[in-house]
DOLUM-267822 format. One record per residue (C-alpha): x, z, y; residue in one letter. Coordinates in steps of 0.2 Angstrom, whole numbers, padded with zeros to 4 digits, always signed. Layout:
XZYA...
***
This chain:
+0103+0036-0035M+0105+0034-0054K+0102+0017-0061N+0087+0024-0071Q+0074+0013-0079K+0057+0016-0071P+0044+0012-0084F+0039+0017-0101K+0029+0005-0111R+0016+0017-0117N+0014+0024-0100R+0011+0006-0093L-0003+0004-0106W-0010+0021-0101M-0011+0016-0083Y-0020+0000-0088L-0033+0009-0098V-0036+0022-0085V-0037+0009-0071I-0049-0002-0081G-0060+0012-0086A-0062+0018-0068I-0064+0001-0061A-0078-0002-0074Y-0087+0014-0070F-0087+0010-0051F-0092-0008-0054T-0106-0003-0065K-0113+0009-0052N-0110-0001-0037S-0115-0019-0041I-0133-0024-0046D-0131-0039-0058V-0148-0046-0053S-0143-0046-0035Q-0126-0055-0040L-0136-0068-0049Q-0146-0071-0033A-0131-0073-0022I-0130-0090-0013K-0111-0094-0014W-0110-0102+0003T-0096-0112+0010G-0092-0096+0021R-0089-0085+0006I-0077-0099-0001G-0068-0100+0016I-0067-0081+0016A-0059-0080-0001I-0047-0094+0004A-0042-0085+0019L-0040-0069+0009G-0028-0078-0002I-0018-0085+0013A-0017-0068+0020M-0011-0062+0003L+0003-0075+0003L+0007-0071+0021L+0009-0052+0017R+0021-0055+0003D+0031-0069+0012F+0035-0056+0026G+0041-0044+0013Y+0051-0057+0004V+0060-0063+0020M+0063-0045+0025R+0071-0041+0009M+0081-0057+0010R+0087-0052+0027L+0092-0034+0022M+0102-0040+0007T+0111-0053+0017D+0103-0067+0007H+0113-0061-0008Q+0099-0063-0020I+0091-0080-0022P+0073-0083-0015F+0063-0084-0031W+0072-0068-0038Q+0068-0059-0022T+0050-0064-0025V+0050-0057-0042R+0057-0040-0035I+0044-0039-0022I+0030-0043-0034L+0036-0030-0046L+0038-0018-0032W+0020-0021-0027E+0016-0018-0046F+0025-0001-0046G+0016+0004-0030S-0001-0001-0038A+0001+0011-0052I+0010+0025-0042T+0001+0025-0025P+0009+0034-0010G+0021+0031+0004M+0036+0029-0009I+0026+0021-0023G+0036+0008-0032G+0052+0014-0024K+0061+0017-0041A+0056+0000-0047V+0063-0008-0031A+0080+0001-0032V+0082-0002-0050F+0079-0021-0048L+0091-0022-0033L+0104-0013-0043I+0101-0026-0057K+0104-0040-0045N+0122-0033-0041K+0117-0022-0026I+0126-0006-0026S+0116+0010-0029G+0119+0017-0012A+0115+0001-0003R+0099-0002-0014A+0093+0015-0010S+0097+0012+0009A+0087-0005+0008I+0072+0003+0000V+0072+0018+0012L+0073+0007+0027L+0059-0004+0021S+0048+0012+0019I+0053+0018+0036L+0049+0001+0044L+0032+0001+0036D+0027+0018+0041E+0034+0016+0059F+0024+0001+0062I+0009+0011+0055F+0012+0026+0066V+0015+0015+0081L-0001+0004+0080L-0013+0017+0074F-0014+0027+0090P-0015+0011+0100I-0030+0006+0090F-0038+0023+0091Y-0036+0022+0110F-0044+0006+0111I-0058+0009+0099I-0060+0028+0099G-0065+0039+0084P-0077+0026+0077S-0062+0018+0068M-0062+0034+0057L-0080+0035+0053H-0084+0030+0035G-0101+0037+0032D-0115+0025+0033S-0134+0024+0032N-0135+0007+0026C-0145+0003+0009Q-0130-0001-0002D-0121+0015+0003W-0136+0026+0000L-0139+0018-0017S-0121+0021-0022L-0122+0039-0016R-0138+0041-0027A-0129+0035-0042R-0112+0044-0038M-0116+0059-0028P-0098+0065-0028F-0093+0051-0016I-0103+0060-0002D-0087+0069+0001N-0082+0054+0012V-0090+0064+0026R-0073+0074+0026Y-0064+0058+0029L-0059+0060+0047E-0050+0077+0043E-0041+0069+0028A-0035+0054+0039I-0029+0065+0053V-0019+0076+0040M-0011+0061+0032M-0006+0054+0049L+0002+0070+0054I+0012+0070+0037F+0017+0052+0040I+0023+0055+0058M+0033+0070+0052T+0041+0059+0038F+0045+0045+0051V+0052+0057+0064I+0064+0066+0051I+0069+0049+0043T+0072+0041+0060F+0083+0055+0067V+0092+0056+0050G+0096+0038+0050I+0099+0033+0069F+0103+0049+0078L+0110+0064+0069K+0112+0059+0050P+0124+0074+0046L+0114+0087+0054W+0098+0081+0046I+0107+0080+0029Q+0113+0098+0030S+0096+0104+0035R+0087+0095+0021I+0100+0101+0008I+0097+0119+0015A+0078+0116+0013L+0081+0112-0005S+0088+0129-0009R+0071+0137-0005W+0064+0145-0021R+0047+0138-0018I+0054+0120-0018L+0065+0123-0033H+0055+0111-0043R+0059+0096-0031W+0077+0102-0028K+0085+0086-0035E+0073+0074-0026N+0075+0083-0009I+0094+0081-0011R+0093+0063-0016N+0083+0060-0001F+0096+0068+0010A+0110+0057+0002E+0099+0041+0005E+0097+0045+0023L+0116+0046+0025R+0119+0030+0015S+0106+0021+0025T+0114+0027+0041S+0130+0020+0036Q+0122+0004+0030E+0114-0001+0047I+0128+0005+0059K+0135-0013+0061S+0118-0021+0063K+0113-0029+0080N+0097-0037+0088A+0099-0052+0077K+0095-0041+0063F+0082-0029+0070W+0071-0042+0079I+0067-0053+0064P+0066-0037+0053L+0053-0030+0063I+0044-0046+0065G+0043-0049+0046Y+0036-0031+0044T+0023-0034+0057L+0019-0051+0048L+0016-0042+0032S+0005-0028+0039W-0006-0041+0049I-0008-0051+0032G-0012-0035+0023R-0026-0030+0034Y-0033-0047+0037L-0037-0049+0018I-0050-0035+0020G-0057-0043+0036V-0058-0060+0029A-0069-0054+0014I-0080-0043+0026V-0083-0059+0037W-0087-0070+0021G-0101-0058+0016F-0106-0052+0034A-0123-0050+0042N-0126-0053+0060D-0117-0037+0065R-0099-0042+0061F-0087-0035+0074D-0069-0042+0071F-0060-0028+0081I-0070-0014+0073A-0068-0021+0055V-0049-0024+0058Y-0045-0007+0065T-0055+0002+0051K-0042-0006+0039Q-0029+0006+0046Y-0039+0022+0042A-0044+0014+0025L-0026+0011+0019W-0021+0028+0026L-0032+0036+0013M-0023+0028-0001F-0008+0039+0002Y-0018+0054-0005L-0015+0059-0023P-0030+0052-0033S-0033+0040-0047T-0020+0027-0051P-0020+0014-0037G-0035+0024-0030S-0046+0014-0042S-0064+0018-0038G-0060+0028-0023I-0054+0012-0013A-0070+0002-0017E-0081+0016-0012A-0072+0019+0004L-0073+0000+0008Y-0091+0001+0006M-0092+0017+0017A-0083+0008+0030F-0090-0009+0030Y-0108-0008+0022C-0116-0009+0039E-0107-0026+0042Y-0111-0034+0025I-0127-0042+0019Q-0138-0030+0010T-0134-0029-0009G-0117-0038-0006M-0106-0023-0002S-0101-0019-0020G-0097-0038-0023A-0087-0039-0007A-0077-0023-0011A-0073-0030-0029L-0067-0046-0021V-0056-0037-0009W-0048-0026-0022R-0044-0040-0033F-0035-0049-0019L-0026-0033-0013S-0023-0024-0029Y-0029-0030-0046Y-0019-0046-0044I-0003-0037-0043Y-0007-0028-0059L-0010-0045-0068I+0006-0052-0061I+0016-0036-0065G+0010-0036-0083F+0013-0054-0084A+0031-0052-0078L+0034-0037-0089L+0026-0045-0104G+0031-0063-0104F+0046-0066-0093S+0058-0054-0101G+0058-0042-0086E+0049-0029-0097G+0064-0027-0108K+0075-0024-0093D+0065-0011-0083I+0056-0001-0097E+0064+0015-0104E+0067+0016-0122K
***
């Protein structure tokens, strides 16, 4: 992969303006200021926010330690933290399975990791994340059933939001979209797994042949880069043993547990007497799966609406919008703030912005 700088300054500001406008539009329509003023900020809400912050740190700690392991501790700890935070920032403005990939590869190369190895590390990270997801999703579906996919709700907060924003009524098609995305991710995981661990040369040749199709001509270079990354990743991990794979999978699980417990903690803090931990936790899988769909930058507005659709029935009346906003701040907006701070005040921006 070329050592290409992933950001342009004017594009970053465009993302900020668009995300801010969408967030304002959703907040204006989902949160009743008079209800917010009447909120009794109990100790439970404070504990929930503290737990959410702790889970946020757990999520990023897992990613940092995983990156440290995959780079053989070649990059210092705090520099690895910076890479992970900027990777999260890149993912926040370019959502999807490979969101932020270019940022991560560039920063690894900048820290004296070869281009081929940097691509291999990032691709393996993505594969691990999606593999854990594909592995756990059907397990939870077997335990909970199709209710974990149900996002439409008849609670008052959701009905009020639908009255103000009628287009979000399309959430009733959520199950079909979730199934489609799960099939897409499973296909990606299978192809990538076979290409890395079983038949790298065969998969590489098939992908290159695929890139010659006229209908895929627009993505020809990206498809061929992916084939090359599969080969590089296969070569990179050939010598790895159980001492590498066991903690690597453990750190990945740790990050995913932390990621979903942020949302659970906030629901618990604002919960009514119907709170169900297992139901709330498993719905996080379906919720995050929707963020892979092309939509607004960072799924702004859509994410908050889906959070309300999934959890309104568990949250005190009038509090769903506030809970969604707190959750999105801890799981998304905080990375925008940190990312812009690193780019604007630490000198990172000069390094990773295109001229």
